[in-house]
Backbone as CSV, one residue per row, in Angstrom:
resi,resn,N_x,N_y,N_z,CA_x,CA_y,CA_z,C_x,C_y,C_z
1,MET,73.807,137.178,96.667,73.073,135.866,97.020,71.427,136.217,96.986
2,ILE,70.202,135.908,96.332,68.979,136.110,96.038,68.495,136.279,97.211
3,LYS,67.621,137.126,97.691,66.483,136.930,98.879,65.025,136.623,98.092
4,ASN,64.192,136.118,99.386,63.055,135.600,98.966,62.425,136.606,99.819
5,THR,60.985,137.012,99.117,59.886,137.929,99.933,60.384,137.718,101.312
6,GLU,60.338,136.698,101.932,60.400,136.962,104.257,61.256,137.378,104.170
7,GLN,62.666,137.112,103.403,64.049,137.927,103.816,63.567,139.145,103.534
8,GLU,63.601,139.435,102.001,62.989,140.953,102.385,62.500,141.814,102.925
9,ILE,61.424,140.919,103.758,60.616,141.408,104.606,60.731,141.777,106.274
10,VAL,61.685,140.763,106.344,62.457,141.349,107.799,63.345,142.365,107.654
11,ASP,64.395,141.886,106.773,64.952,142.873,106.161,64.876,144.458,106.535
12,ARG,63.830,144.641,105.578,63.213,145.648,105.706,62.847,146.917,107.177
13,ALA,62.287,145.694,107.532,61.222,146.075,109.124,62.804,146.182,109.939
14,ILE,63.857,145.796,109.762,65.252,145.557,110.586,65.517,147.009,110.350
15,THR,66.245,146.996,108.801,66.847,148.065,108.354,66.621,149.490,108.461
16,SER,64.699,149.421,107.617,64.259,151.028,107.943,63.993,151.514,109.496
17,ARG,64.072,150.622,110.642,63.973,151.672,111.745,64.999,151.992,111.572
18,HIS,64.924,153.912,112.475,65.671,154.255,112.898,65.060,155.512,114.055
19,SER,65.505,156.481,114.463,64.691,156.947,116.064,64.476,158.348,115.322
20,MET,63.252,158.127,115.582,62.659,159.356,114.585,61.875,160.180,116.078
21,ARG,61.549,161.754,115.837,62.186,163.117,116.602,60.522,163.671,116.001
22,ALA,59.823,163.372,115.430,58.760,164.275,115.303,57.373,163.015,115.335
23,PHE,56.291,162.918,115.594,55.386,162.610,115.164,54.100,162.787,114.799
24,LEU,52.603,162.325,114.595,51.927,162.910,114.587,51.043,162.183,115.297
25,PRO,49.759,163.071,115.297,48.987,162.820,116.654,47.893,161.269,116.181
26,THR,48.222,160.578,114.985,47.272,160.087,114.806,47.421,158.903,115.784
27,THR,46.166,157.994,116.008,46.495,157.497,117.551,46.584,155.703,116.853
28,VAL,46.916,155.020,118.185,47.675,153.834,117.879,46.950,153.077,118.625
29,ALA,45.799,152.032,118.343,45.026,150.810,118.433,45.937,149.773,119.589
30,ARG,45.110,150.146,121.067,45.852,149.416,122.323,46.158,147.677,121.347
31,GLU,45.062,147.230,120.465,45.241,146.419,120.284,46.477,145.987,119.752
32,ASP,46.724,146.819,118.363,48.317,146.604,117.662,49.463,146.819,118.780
33,ILE,49.350,147.432,119.663,50.185,147.626,120.832,50.617,146.129,121.395
34,GLU,49.646,145.654,122.235,48.848,144.218,122.558,50.169,143.106,121.515
35,LEU,49.089,142.946,120.226,49.977,142.277,119.454,51.430,142.140,119.436
36,MET,52.377,143.247,118.859,53.658,143.940,118.979,54.239,143.482,120.068
37,LEU,53.517,143.989,121.279,54.196,143.315,122.784,54.237,141.681,123.035
38,GLU,53.520,141.004,122.185,53.225,139.317,122.023,54.253,139.452,121.139
39,VAL,54.490,139.582,120.329,55.402,138.967,119.491,57.006,139.346,119.747
40,ALA,56.748,140.442,120.096,58.449,140.710,121.289,59.006,140.066,122.286
41,ALA,57.271,138.994,122.670,58.004,138.381,123.762,58.537,137.193,123.552
42,ARG,58.677,136.743,122.537,59.073,135.908,121.617,60.748,136.213,121.762
43,ALA,61.490,137.112,122.467,62.705,137.540,121.973,63.356,136.230,123.045
44,PRO,64.775,135.642,122.614,65.453,135.194,123.724,66.111,135.798,125.037
45,SER,65.401,134.992,126.103,65.971,135.082,127.185,67.084,134.067,128.291
46,GLY,67.783,133.925,129.053,68.848,133.121,129.874,67.327,132.327,130.738
47,SER,67.535,131.099,130.603,66.479,130.294,130.863,64.865,130.139,130.924
48,ASN,64.498,131.546,129.562,63.658,131.762,129.130,62.768,132.625,130.884
49,THR,63.668,133.664,131.255,63.884,134.384,132.077,62.033,135.399,131.980
50,GLN,62.357,135.812,131.013,61.674,136.991,130.319,61.397,137.817,131.276
51,PRO,63.076,138.783,131.439,62.677,139.839,132.469,61.634,141.135,132.353
52,TRP,61.676,141.495,131.003,61.183,142.492,130.777,60.029,142.978,130.645
53,LYS,59.227,143.828,131.177,58.392,144.751,131.500,57.603,146.174,130.980
54,ALA,56.665,146.438,130.884,56.722,147.361,129.863,54.784,148.284,130.442
55,TYR,55.138,149.456,130.478,54.422,150.473,131.046,53.840,150.696,130.169
56,VAL,52.666,151.146,129.003,52.338,151.809,128.572,51.327,153.056,128.575
57,LEU,51.708,154.136,128.767,50.816,155.412,128.562,50.521,156.596,127.192
58,THR,49.926,156.645,127.430,48.661,157.418,126.858,47.747,158.426,127.223
59,GLY,47.433,159.197,126.855,46.253,160.816,127.710,46.724,161.095,128.490
60,ASN,45.845,160.825,129.425,46.689,162.084,131.317,47.137,161.404,131.727
61,ILE,47.472,160.246,131.627,48.712,159.932,132.269,50.327,160.491,131.782
62,LYS,49.876,159.762,129.979,51.527,160.695,129.441,51.379,162.228,129.781
63,GLN,50.913,162.769,129.848,50.992,164.120,129.919,51.688,164.301,131.368
64,ARG,50.430,163.807,131.983,51.119,164.077,133.416,52.661,164.234,134.075
65,LEU,53.014,162.761,133.338,54.215,162.282,133.126,55.475,163.710,132.562
66,SER,55.048,164.138,131.719,55.598,164.844,130.658,55.681,165.729,131.195
67,SER,54.606,166.782,131.687,54.548,167.797,132.508,55.769,168.126,133.813
68,GLU,54.946,166.984,134.876,56.054,167.083,135.822,57.860,167.170,135.448
69,ILE,58.184,165.850,134.545,59.469,165.990,133.859,60.037,167.154,133.459
70,LEU,59.135,167.855,133.249,59.402,169.192,132.347,59.427,170.297,133.633
71,VAL,58.373,170.348,134.455,58.707,171.539,135.320,59.833,170.876,136.220
72,THR,60.317,169.791,136.952,61.727,169.298,137.476,62.759,170.328,136.441
73,LEU,62.980,170.071,135.363,63.798,170.918,134.890,63.638,172.382,134.959
74,ALA,62.468,172.640,134.973,62.701,173.930,134.285,63.028,174.593,136.024
75,ASP,63.147,174.299,137.851,63.462,174.387,138.321,64.820,173.983,138.719
76,PRO,66.460,175.368,138.497,67.363,174.248,138.781,67.414,173.894,140.022
77,ALA,67.025,173.920,141.009,67.725,173.591,142.436,67.116,171.817,142.016
78,LYS,65.542,171.591,141.683,65.136,170.336,141.401,66.143,169.558,140.528
79,ALA,66.683,170.317,139.020,67.097,169.500,138.027,68.803,169.215,139.159
80,ASP,69.605,169.589,139.670,70.201,169.633,140.031,70.662,168.195,141.474
81,GLU,69.343,168.097,141.518,69.115,167.334,142.460,68.998,165.743,141.630
82,ILE,68.551,165.843,140.332,68.623,164.205,139.638,69.541,163.457,139.649
83,THR,69.189,162.363,139.733,70.122,161.156,139.425,69.846,159.982,138.934
84,GLU,71.405,159.443,137.792,70.462,158.219,137.296,70.255,157.180,137.636
85,GLU,69.008,156.406,137.389,69.020,154.951,137.901,70.434,153.937,137.807
86,TYR,70.611,154.118,136.556,72.338,153.686,136.243,72.282,154.382,134.951
87,ARG,74.191,154.178,135.255,75.146,154.686,134.156,74.836,153.860,133.110
88,TYR,74.385,155.136,131.883,74.235,154.540,130.519,75.327,154.528,130.063
89,TYR,76.209,155.844,129.558,77.262,156.301,129.385,78.687,155.545,129.894
90,PRO,79.675,155.754,129.584,80.814,155.479,130.294,81.613,156.808,130.815
91,HIS,82.190,156.419,131.634,82.970,157.260,132.524,83.663,158.275,131.964
92,ASN,84.553,157.519,131.276,86.086,158.218,130.565,85.452,158.009,128.850
93,TRP,85.150,158.971,127.883,84.660,158.880,126.290,86.280,158.578,125.702
94,VAL,86.487,157.755,125.049,87.620,157.059,123.826,86.777,156.926,122.522
95,SER,87.582,157.678,121.846,87.360,157.411,120.431,87.016,155.822,119.952
96,PRO,86.498,155.238,119.261,85.498,155.785,118.279,84.643,156.486,118.851
97,TYR,84.018,156.179,120.260,82.674,156.553,120.556,82.309,157.812,120.872
98,ILE,83.070,158.279,120.865,83.064,159.349,121.314,82.791,160.145,119.717
99,ASP,83.280,159.962,119.358,83.710,160.936,117.415,82.159,160.304,116.988
100,ARG,81.584,159.185,117.340,80.491,159.032,117.340,79.147,159.301,117.380
101,ARG,79.432,159.198,119.002,78.382,160.614,119.354,78.126,161.814,119.180
102,ARG,79.451,162.479,119.116,79.493,163.827,118.513,78.768,164.056,116.654
103,LYS,79.051,163.011,116.075,78.824,162.708,114.549,77.294,162.851,115.081
104,VAL,76.953,162.350,115.403,75.093,161.805,115.414,74.125,163.315,116.162
105,GLY,74.944,163.621,116.595,74.804,165.191,117.862,74.412,166.435,116.987
106,PHE,75.899,166.315,116.071,76.304,167.347,115.531,74.752,167.204,114.407
107,GLY,74.776,166.087,113.541,74.237,166.254,112.744,72.678,166.493,112.779
108,LEU,72.318,166.660,114.121,70.618,166.604,114.037,70.110,167.741,114.391
109,TYR,71.691,168.402,115.307,71.494,170.120,115.503,71.636,171.097,113.828
110,ASN,72.132,170.136,113.137,72.854,171.131,111.616,71.349,170.794,111.233
111,LEU,70.934,170.295,110.779,69.656,170.007,110.417,68.496,170.558,111.324
112,LEU,68.723,171.221,112.153,68.302,172.389,112.737,67.869,173.239,112.427
113,GLY,68.847,173.794,111.599,69.291,175.271,112.034,70.333,175.414,113.326
114,LEU,70.567,174.521,113.630,70.688,175.025,114.930,73.137,175.461,115.389
115,GLY,73.262,175.885,115.744,74.875,176.494,115.743,75.138,175.820,117.279
116,ARG,77.049,175.507,117.377,77.215,174.673,118.903,76.445,176.215,119.563
117,ASP,76.529,177.390,119.756,76.633,178.104,120.906,74.385,178.392,120.959
118,ASP,74.310,177.418,120.156,72.626,178.269,120.798,72.466,176.506,121.770
119,LYS,72.892,177.166,122.806,72.377,176.139,124.432,71.228,175.605,124.453
120,ALA,70.138,177.218,124.589,69.054,176.940,125.079,68.466,176.426,123.815
121,ALA,68.260,176.404,122.852,67.601,175.768,121.739,68.048,174.203,121.081
122,MET,69.357,174.040,121.352,69.583,172.542,121.793,68.974,171.452,123.744
123,GLN,68.953,172.618,124.590,68.108,172.092,125.131,66.573,171.940,125.299
124,ALA,66.160,172.790,124.867,64.582,172.666,124.123,64.206,171.576,123.356
125,GLN,65.436,170.855,122.688,65.397,170.068,121.311,65.364,168.861,122.172
126,HIS,65.863,168.726,123.366,66.127,167.745,124.073,64.814,167.289,124.368
127,GLU,64.344,168.500,125.576,63.616,168.337,126.155,62.309,167.622,125.582
128,ARG,62.353,167.836,124.225,61.164,167.287,123.212,61.146,165.180,124.064
129,ASN,62.941,165.008,124.023,62.279,163.091,124.460,61.498,163.028,125.260
130,PHE,61.035,164.597,126.937,59.727,164.612,127.721,58.861,164.379,127.173
131,ILE,58.426,164.635,125.853,56.485,164.714,125.256,56.578,163.632,124.726
132,PHE,58.212,162.893,124.664,57.972,161.482,123.741,57.924,162.102,121.602
133,PHE,58.409,163.250,121.901,58.111,163.938,120.763,56.924,163.780,119.853
134,ASP,56.255,164.353,120.656,54.621,164.777,120.113,53.859,163.020,120.335
135,ALA,54.699,161.471,120.451,54.548,160.798,119.753,53.058,160.056,120.846
136,PRO,52.188,160.073,119.932,50.434,159.438,120.936,50.915,158.421,121.827
137,VAL,51.719,157.729,121.832,52.082,156.441,122.350,53.738,156.576,122.777
138,GLY,53.396,156.593,124.890,54.935,156.569,125.521,54.881,155.071,126.044
139,ILE,56.349,154.661,126.308,56.498,153.368,126.933,57.098,153.113,127.516
140,ILE,57.326,153.442,128.858,58.218,153.064,130.172,58.687,151.398,130.257
141,PHE,59.982,151.037,129.683,60.527,149.872,129.762,61.243,149.355,131.280
142,THR,61.105,147.926,132.138,61.572,147.751,133.216,62.114,146.614,133.386
143,ILE,63.109,146.796,133.899,63.015,144.434,134.514,63.516,144.939,136.427
144,ASP,63.228,143.493,136.975,63.302,143.475,138.200,64.768,143.982,138.820
145,ARG,65.189,144.645,139.737,65.967,144.606,140.571,66.921,143.751,140.843
146,THR,66.258,142.586,141.047,67.127,140.757,141.067,68.286,140.428,139.878
147,MET,67.457,141.307,138.666,68.099,140.187,137.794,69.245,140.914,137.755
148,ASN,69.887,140.488,136.998,71.752,140.812,136.415,72.221,141.177,135.662
149,THR,73.166,141.300,134.666,73.955,141.406,133.906,73.182,141.339,132.471
150,GLY,72.962,139.467,132.595,72.331,139.002,131.513,70.847,139.249,130.921
151,SER,69.966,139.950,132.056,68.962,140.336,132.012,68.773,141.141,131.122
152,TRP,69.999,142.784,131.796,70.106,143.037,130.729,70.232,143.109,129.083
153,LEU,71.053,142.109,128.832,71.191,141.713,126.842,70.353,141.188,126.844
154,ASP,68.841,140.243,127.993,67.451,139.524,127.397,66.962,140.970,126.869
155,PHE,67.015,141.859,127.764,66.159,143.328,127.573,66.469,144.081,126.496
156,GLY,67.545,144.018,125.801,68.023,144.439,124.450,67.218,143.382,123.496
157,CYS,67.196,142.332,123.567,67.153,141.644,122.416,64.779,141.643,121.689
158,PHE,64.554,142.408,123.661,63.384,141.972,123.700,62.834,143.829,123.253
159,LEU,63.521,144.473,123.629,63.550,145.982,122.959,63.938,146.280,121.164
160,GLN,64.451,145.064,120.844,64.890,145.635,120.238,63.666,145.174,118.833
161,SER,63.311,144.031,119.151,61.632,142.718,118.756,61.002,144.056,118.483
162,PHE,60.701,144.310,119.036,59.228,145.335,119.786,59.388,146.393,118.563
163,MET,60.867,146.776,118.599,60.583,148.501,117.615,60.753,147.168,115.969
164,VAL,61.164,146.515,115.846,60.788,145.968,114.420,59.631,145.855,114.497
165,ALA,58.694,144.426,115.203,57.274,144.481,115.490,56.797,145.641,114.611
166,ALA,57.346,146.960,115.213,56.701,148.120,114.966,56.263,148.781,113.223
167,ARG,57.811,148.615,113.252,58.439,148.771,111.943,57.312,147.532,110.697
168,GLY,57.206,146.191,111.337,56.560,145.189,110.364,54.707,145.926,109.857
169,ARG,54.474,146.667,111.230,52.815,147.325,111.063,53.151,148.984,110.162
170,GLY,54.164,149.728,110.220,54.143,151.491,109.386,54.169,151.766,110.619
171,LEU,54.905,151.628,112.157,55.114,152.407,113.030,56.476,152.795,113.021
172,ASP,56.593,153.710,113.917,58.295,154.415,114.174,57.728,154.192,115.617
173,THR,59.625,154.418,116.028,59.578,154.350,117.219,60.818,155.466,117.543
174,CYS,61.072,156.042,119.035,62.345,156.410,119.189,62.575,155.809,120.969
175,ALA,63.611,155.186,120.654,63.925,154.895,122.166,64.449,155.515,123.028
176,GLN,64.613,155.630,124.194,64.876,156.763,125.027,65.642,156.639,126.518
177,ALA,66.386,156.672,126.429,67.468,156.491,127.764,67.257,157.688,128.647
178,ALA,66.773,158.873,128.001,67.251,160.030,127.947,66.347,160.235,129.562
179,PHE,65.092,159.070,130.372,64.203,159.177,130.862,64.799,158.787,132.221
180,ASN,65.636,157.968,132.111,66.121,156.936,132.711,67.169,157.910,134.143
181,ARG,67.064,158.893,134.023,67.619,160.455,135.254,66.328,160.671,135.933
182,PHE,64.593,159.886,135.390,64.022,160.709,136.039,62.953,159.845,136.959
183,HIS,63.867,158.607,137.008,62.755,158.024,137.950,61.999,157.015,138.546
184,GLN,62.576,158.484,139.827,61.865,159.036,140.948,60.669,159.675,140.311
185,THR,60.384,160.913,139.386,59.652,161.849,138.685,58.584,160.191,138.244
186,ILE,58.709,159.357,137.437,58.347,158.008,136.720,57.850,157.419,138.265
187,ARG,57.933,156.656,138.911,57.548,156.143,139.610,56.553,156.558,140.634
188,ARG,56.818,158.105,141.127,55.575,158.833,141.801,54.182,159.163,140.621
189,VAL,54.663,159.218,139.223,53.457,158.942,138.439,52.972,157.838,138.285
190,THR,53.625,157.175,138.239,53.197,155.831,137.047,52.966,154.015,137.979
191,GLY,53.666,154.650,139.093,53.596,153.210,140.454,54.194,152.714,140.173
192,ILE,55.232,152.866,139.574,56.431,151.722,139.240,56.802,151.450,140.419
193,PRO,57.411,150.645,141.170,58.468,149.822,142.380,59.514,150.267,142.383
194,GLU,59.812,150.654,142.921,61.435,150.416,143.754,61.957,149.484,143.178
195,THR,61.275,148.194,143.263,61.981,146.780,143.092,62.231,146.481,141.499
196,GLU,61.979,147.450,140.704,62.768,147.692,139.404,62.892,149.024,138.843
197,VAL,63.823,148.316,137.624,64.582,149.160,137.554,64.370,149.846,136.282
198,ILE,64.216,151.156,136.251,63.426,152.035,134.837,64.770,151.833,133.637
199,MET,64.633,151.342,132.439,65.520,150.637,132.054,65.809,152.337,130.663
200,CYS,64.302,152.195,130.559,64.197,153.537,128.959,62.367,154.093,128.925
201,GLY,63.007,155.049,128.031,61.461,155.348,127.368,61.519,154.563,125.782
202,LEU,59.879,155.130,125.765,60.258,154.631,124.073,58.643,155.343,124.091
203,ALA,58.970,156.220,122.044,57.513,156.978,121.806,57.869,156.056,120.662
204,LEU,56.270,155.970,120.220,55.757,154.882,119.549,54.576,155.996,118.590
205,GLY,54.589,155.727,117.826,53.139,156.581,116.626,53.406,156.448,115.209
206,TYR,53.069,157.483,114.482,53.258,157.138,112.919,54.086,158.263,113.229
207,ALA,55.564,158.385,112.289,56.278,159.142,112.053,55.882,160.516,111.357
208,ASP,56.099,161.844,111.613,55.848,162.980,110.696,56.846,163.714,109.763
209,MET,56.562,162.564,108.695,57.896,162.786,107.729,57.971,164.185,107.079
210,SER,57.217,165.005,107.607,57.530,166.949,106.883,58.744,167.406,108.074
211,LYS,58.493,167.187,108.912,59.982,167.376,110.046,61.542,166.867,109.647
212,ILE,62.108,168.278,109.467,63.436,167.377,108.700,63.940,166.380,109.435
213,GLU,63.846,166.497,111.044,64.840,165.844,112.180,64.633,164.194,111.332
214,ASN,63.627,163.930,111.219,63.089,162.808,110.791,64.289,161.948,109.545
215,SER,64.924,163.204,108.973,65.333,162.005,107.773,66.670,162.231,108.271
216,LEU,67.302,162.641,109.814,68.259,161.805,110.455,69.153,160.480,109.937
217,ILE,69.383,159.706,109.698,69.635,158.394,109.306,71.231,158.323,109.967
218,SER,71.578,157.404,111.356,72.381,157.880,111.547,73.489,156.169,111.152
219,GLU,75.314,156.599,110.742,75.841,155.739,109.446,76.304,154.984,110.368
220,ARG,76.007,153.513,110.038,76.651,151.937,110.089,77.934,152.310,110.209
221,GLU,78.840,151.787,110.479,80.090,150.897,110.188,80.127,149.369,109.204
222,PRO,80.582,149.503,108.715,80.776,148.794,107.643,81.168,146.916,108.624
223,VAL,81.024,145.799,107.967,81.135,144.971,108.543,83.063,144.445,109.300
224,SER,83.814,145.075,107.640,84.889,144.628,108.169,85.630,145.424,109.327
225,GLU,84.650,146.470,109.719,85.635,147.103,110.920,85.261,146.452,112.252
226,PHE,83.605,145.474,112.748,83.780,144.975,113.599,83.584,143.568,113.675
227,ALA,83.803,142.836,113.255,83.548,141.359,112.597,84.828,140.883,111.954
228,LYS,85.284,139.951,112.682,86.350,138.676,112.069,85.913,137.727,111.833
229,PHE,85.979,137.105,111.033,85.882,135.553,110.637,87.159,134.438,110.299
230,LEU,86.794,133.818,111.661,87.748,133.067,111.886,87.675,131.853,111.540
231,GLU,89.418,130.999,111.607,88.761,129.424,110.715,89.814,128.594,110.863
């Protein structure tokens, strides 16, 4: 199939998106963020419920959130009290999902020169989540707690749309479920009410391509592995 220019632009915006874990300090204009949110809000939702909400963090409040999460992690007593807002991963991992998870995890650590016994360095890399990988913008996404599973599907469409809109503007992102565990701290710092489920965080900015971790592109299964065409 011969692609036209519009197809190429859309395909490129989608396929060029991958999680970046190091960002430049370059400022992202508020106007651009608002436009990306406006574009993403065209995502489909059941009966047009539009269940998503976004809290855009920059400057002092972003720094305060990062600092308070890291303080919590540094205190074993406080760290033991952390509970997930919702369970993101399965209780019991099975193949092929656990295999894919291990592959991307070890792929990142290998790029960074970390061995399996470098627990402290691995933890330090994980903690970079909570400074939004140095991105100038952090976003916390929520949905109303009264909504059900279908709204979580709607939120996924919205989140992907936002990340694709970012790529269309030469920006990069990293969606971060890691913030899920720190919902209590996030509420205290941002004022997000208990009536909203904290779905995830997201780092937004311009990727620092001098950092080797940004060369990691996770593999995708071929269509033949996950799709069946029935006639």
